[in-house]
N, C-alpha and C positions, 0 to 999 in steps of 0.2 A: 435549481437546475442540475439535476443528477446526468451527469455525462459519462458514457463509458469511453476511455481511449486504451489505447495500448502504451505501456511504459517502453520508452526507448530500449532499443537490444542492448544498450550496453548495462541494463539490469539483468541480465542473463548471467553476467558472471558473477553478480551478485548473489544471485538464487543458487548458482552453483557453490558459492562458498559456504552458505547456512546449510547444504546438504552435504557439502564435503566429508565432514566428517563420519556420516553414517554410510556412504558408499565406496569412500575410497579405499577401503581394505575388502571390499567385497565384488564377487563378479557381477557384472551388469548382463542380463539378457539382451540378445540382439535386437529384440522387439522395444526395449525400453531405450536402447543406444541412440536417441534421437536427439537432435540440436534443441538446447533449451532455449526457451524463448521467454522474453520478458512477460510477466503476469499481466492481464487486464486490469487497469485502473479504474477506477470512479472519482469523479471530479464534481463536488457541490460546495459551493461556498458556505451554505449554513452549518453543515455536518463538520467540515475542514475547520471553521472558527469555534466550534464547539470543542473539538478535539484539542485545538492550539489553547484553549482557556483551561481545561482539563490538565494539560502537560506543563504548562508555564511554570506555575509555583514548584513543580515537582524538579523541572530541569533548573529552575534557579537554585533550588536547595543543593543539586547534584553538582553545582559549578558548571553546568552545560548551557547556561542561558545564551550566552554570546556565541554558540556553535552553529547556530540556525538551524537547529534540528526541526526536520519537515514531517510532516503526518501523510501519510499515503494510504488510501484506500483501495483496498483490493477487492475485485468483483469474485467474491467467493462467500459462499452463504455457511461455512463451517466456521467454529469459534477459535479463531487463532489470531495471535499477534507475533511479530518477531522483527529483530533487528538485521540488517545483512552489510551495513557499511559505515557505521560510526556517524551518520548523520540524518539518517531517516528512520522512523519507525513505522511498520508496515502494519494495517490492521485490518482483518478481514469484516466486510460490512457485516457477515454473519455474527461477529463478537459484539457489533454495536446494537444490533437486532435483539439479540439473546441477553444482553445486559440489561436486569430489569432496574437498576438504579444506578446513577452517576458512578457511586463509589465502587460499585462493582467492576464497571469499567477502568475508572481510574486505577484501582488496584492493578489491574493486567498492564497498564501504561507504566505505573510505578516498576513493577518487575522490570519491564524492557528497559527501562531507564537504568536499574542496576546494572543489567550488561552494558550498556553505553559506558557507564561511570565507571565500571571495572575492566574496561578494555578487552572483555572477553573474546572480542573478535580478533584483535591482534594477538592475543594469547593463544587462541586455538589455530590461528596460522603458524605460529611458532611450534606447536605442539604436531601440527599435521608435516612441517617440515622435517621435525624431528623423527617423526614415525616413517616417513618415506625414506630417511637416510638409513634408519634402522631394517628397513624393509629391503633394502637395494643389498646392504651387508648380508642379510639372511639370505636372500636369493643366490647370491654369489657363492656364499659358503656352501650352501645345498647344492647349487649347480655343480660346483666342482667334486661334490662327492659323488653326484650323478654319474658325471663324466668319467671319474675313476672308476666305479663301479662297473660302468658299462665297458670299458677299456681293457679290461681285466676278464672278461668272458663272462659266462652266464652260471657259473658255478654258485651253490648255495652261500657260500661265504663273499661272493661279490654282490649276489643279489641283497645280501643284509647292508653291504655297504651304500649301494643305491637306494634302500630303503631308509637308510639313515639319512641320506641326502633328502629324500622326499620330506622326511620329517622336519629336518633342518629348516625346510622352507615353510611347513603349515604350522609348525608349533609357534615361532615368533610372531607369524601372521596373525594366529588367534591372540596371544599375549599382547600384541600392541594395539589391537582392535578393543580389547578390553581395557586397556590402559586409557585409551581415547575417550571410550563411553563413561569410566569413573571419572576422569578429568571434566567431561561435560556435565556429569550429573553434580559434581562439586560446584560447577558455576551456576547451576539453577538454584542451588541452595543459597550461595552467595548473592544472587540476583532477589531471590524472596527476602533475605534479610536486609539487603540495601534498599528495596521496595518500602518496607515497614518501615525503615528509619526514615526515608524520604517524607513517607505518609505522616508521621508523627511529627517530624521538625514544620510541616505546613499545616499543623492541627486537624488533619483529616484522618479517618477511621482505616484500619487495615482490614477491617471485617470483611469489605467488599472482597479484597482478594482471597482472603480465606473461603468466604463463601462461593466462590467462583471455583477454587480449587477441589473444593470439598464435593460439589455437585459433579464434578468430572471424575471422582472416584469410581462412580458406578457406571459411567459411561466408557464406551470403548477406546475413545482418545487417549485416556489415561490408563484404562484397564490393563492389569498384568498378573491375572490370577494364575498361580501356578509357573508364573515366569521366572527365570535366573534374574536375580536383581542385578547381577555383574553384567548382565547384557542391556541393560536399560540406559537409554541415553537421558531419560529425566531420573529422579529419585522415584522409587516405589511409591504409589500414592498414598496409602496408610500412613506410612514412614514421613511422605513430606507434608502432609496434612496436620499430622500430630505435631510436629517439628514446629509448623507456621503458626498453629493455634498457640502453642506453647509461649513463644516470645512474642505472637503479634497480640494476644489478649491482654498483656500488660501496658499497652500503650493507653494512657489517660484518655485517649479520644476512641476507644475501642466502640461504645453505644454511641457516639455522635451520629446524628441524622444528617441527610443531604437537606439544603436548603429547598424549601417548596418550590421557588422560582426556577432553581435549576434543575429539578425533577421535572417541570412541565417542559423545559426545553429539551431536555433528554427524551422526553416522550414524544416529543414533536418530531424531533430528529428520527427517533424510532420509525413513528407513524409514516414519514416522508421514504424511509428506504423500504420499508413494507410495500407501500403504494409503487413505488417504481420497480420494485424488483420481484415481488409475488403475484400470484395469479390474482385476479379479482374475486374468485370465491374464497381466496385464503386470506385477502385482505377483508373482506366482510364477515368472515369468522371471528378474525380478531376485533373488527371494529364494526359490530353489527349495528342497525338503525337505532336500537335501543340506547346505545352509547351516544350521549350527546357532549362528551368531553371535546377539548379544542384538537387534541390530538387525532381521535376518532373522525371528527369532522375534516380534520385536513388530509387524513389517508382518504377517505372516501371522495373528496372533491378531486384530488389527484388522479385518483382511479379512473375516476367517471371522465376526465377530460382524456386520460391515455386510451379509452376504450370507445372513444366515438362522440360522445354525447357533450358537446361543447356549450351548449346553452345551459343545460342543468349544471356543469361543471362552474361556469362563470358565476351564477346564481350562487352556489355554495361558497365560491371564493370571496365573492363581495361580502357575503355573510361574515365570514372570518375577518376581513378587511376592516368591517363596522365595529368589530370587538376590538382589534387591535390594529388601528389605523397607520402607526408606526413601525409596522414590520416588514422589513423589506423582502421578505421572503414569500409573503403572500403576493405582492405586486410581482416579483419575479416570476411565479407560478403562473399568474394571470398572463402575463406577457408571453410566456413560455407556450402556455395552451393555445393562445392565439396565432402566434408564431407557426406552430407544429401544424396549425389547422388551416394554414394557407392565407392568413389573415397579418402579415407582417406590418402593415400601415398602423393598423389597431393596435399591434402589440407595441408600438413605440412609446406613447404616454404611460403606461404600467412599466415598462423597464427602465425609462428615464426616472420614474419615481423610486425604483428600486436602487438603482445605482446612487442615486442621491442619499437615501437612507441607509445605504450599505457602506457609504462612505467611498465611493468609487471601487467597489470590489471588482477586481479586473476580469473575473469568470462573468459577472453579470454586464459588464462593459462590452464582453465580446458577443453576448445574446443581443445587446442593444444595436451594436454594429451589424449584426446579422440581419437584423429587422430593418434597419436602414437600407443595407445593401439589397435586401429581398424586396423590396418597394419598387425596384427600377426607375425609381425618381432621381435624375441626376442632382435635384438641388440638394438632396441628402449626403452626396457623395464627400464633399470636403469634411462633413460633421462625422460621416463614417471612418475616414483617414485617421482625423483626429482621435477619435475615441479607441479606435483599436490599436492605433500606435502607442498610446498611454496604457493601454492594456496588456501588449506584449512585453512593453518594456518592464512591467512588475509582473508578469506571470509568462516568461521567456521559453517555457516548455509544453506550451498547450497548442498543439497544431491548429485548433478551431480558429483561434486569432489571427494566426498567419493567412489560413484558408480564406478569411473573410475580407482580411485586409488584401491579399492577391486580386479578388475579385473587385474590390473597392479602386485599386489602384487600374486594374482594367478599363473599368468606366470611364475614369480620368484621361485613359490613352498614355498612361504612364507605364509603357510596358517592361523597362527596366526593372523598376520597383515590382511590378506584379511579377516578373519571372523568379526575382529575388525572394519574394514572400512565398512564393509557390514553391521554391527550392528549400525554402527552410521548413515549411509546413511538411513536405515530404521527407525531408532528414528526420525529423522529431517522430514521424510515423516509423522509422526504421528502413524506409524506402529509399537505400542510399543510391541506387543506381539511378533511379528518377531525380532525386535531390543532384547528382552531379551533373545530369544534363540539362536540367534547368539553370542551374548555377553557370554551366559554361555558356549557355546563351544570354544569360543576364551580363556576363562579363563583356559580351561583344556590346552590349547597349550601355554600358558605364564608361565615362573616361577613365583611363589607367590611373589608378593610385587614388580614386575617389572612395569615401566610406563604402559605397554600395558595392565597388569592385572587389575591395579587399574581403568584406562578408562573402560574396560570391567566391572569390578565390579560397577562403578557408573551406568553405564547403567543397570545392573540386577536390583539394588538397586533402581532405578528410580521409581515414581510412576505416571500413567496417569495424564496428567494436569486436573484440575478440569474445568467442562463446566460452 
């Protein structure tokens, strides 16, 4: 189930933090000075599980296993990954799609773990704070010289004093900007070395990281031909790749290949992302009918249902299930295809199977809850409430679960819980006005001091996250 949701607005502050070093000392055109919004996020149990398995040994080696680091997939087809708050690694779906091997993606994740383990975010905050202080001092000194020059008239000597004031503002600004960029370049180099260290400690090859960075030396993302190396936030490509190769190639696992079973899972996820995110003609170019591999069949089956041919899609999905009868994600796709084709009752059986095989994955439970609610059969209502409550307890930041839970409670006639669940869904979507209105109404339906009343009161009292 590949779902697109919007990250709560609190993420906007995190995004701003990531870009702060680049823009804090530069003028921002009025057309760009808009409210920063949280990036759109993609949710999929299969993809997230694979990413967790990729990062788990690396985080353990880095001493971050107990920090509950989450993987977040961003709806962006460019190759990129970043950290923004010390507890999440953000990965564009384009990075997954463009990584031909697990090792290439794992190398990128190891690099980002290097940023987390090195505390680079908090250190950058300190650098930014110091830079801001220096900038204020420079501006005050420069402004003083400007005022002095202006107050003494417009003689050439006094104009010189004013010009000196302007230079006192501009000079330190450029120097501070270069200092910040130099510091950021050093952080990138340190993250490269830390990533290689983590990969070696977990008996994985650092070649994938090297291959990825080398590939980008000829592409615009890292191209810097003719650029001033002191104005780059990342090390110059040739220098960075050469340094990375020098210390990465000494790893005893340099030539170690990915396990074939892991490569297959990686290819299956890439096929799934392609089917959901790319045009059908692109999918069929990547996975033509002459390609009879499991990933190709997976991509074509999903693309077929997405573009209206349910009968053919179900035939293709059933053929996949015949090969891997214990793959929960095949049953999930079958259920999702039926559900989105207006057949919720038919979707229940495959989704129950998917829930059982996935060890009660909460996102799949939410799909099952949606199917149960969508049948309009009140006999399913209690089951839907039970399943959805369990799902949101383990996945508390997914609006879909609360939306379906609100509908289920409405069917039961429990309007207090329905209002509360609706308020929680609105809050997670970033619609704070609607969330407070619904929560206020929910408070009137609950007895004062009960758990439902307290949750509703928390939403009413909450303040919109600062951007």
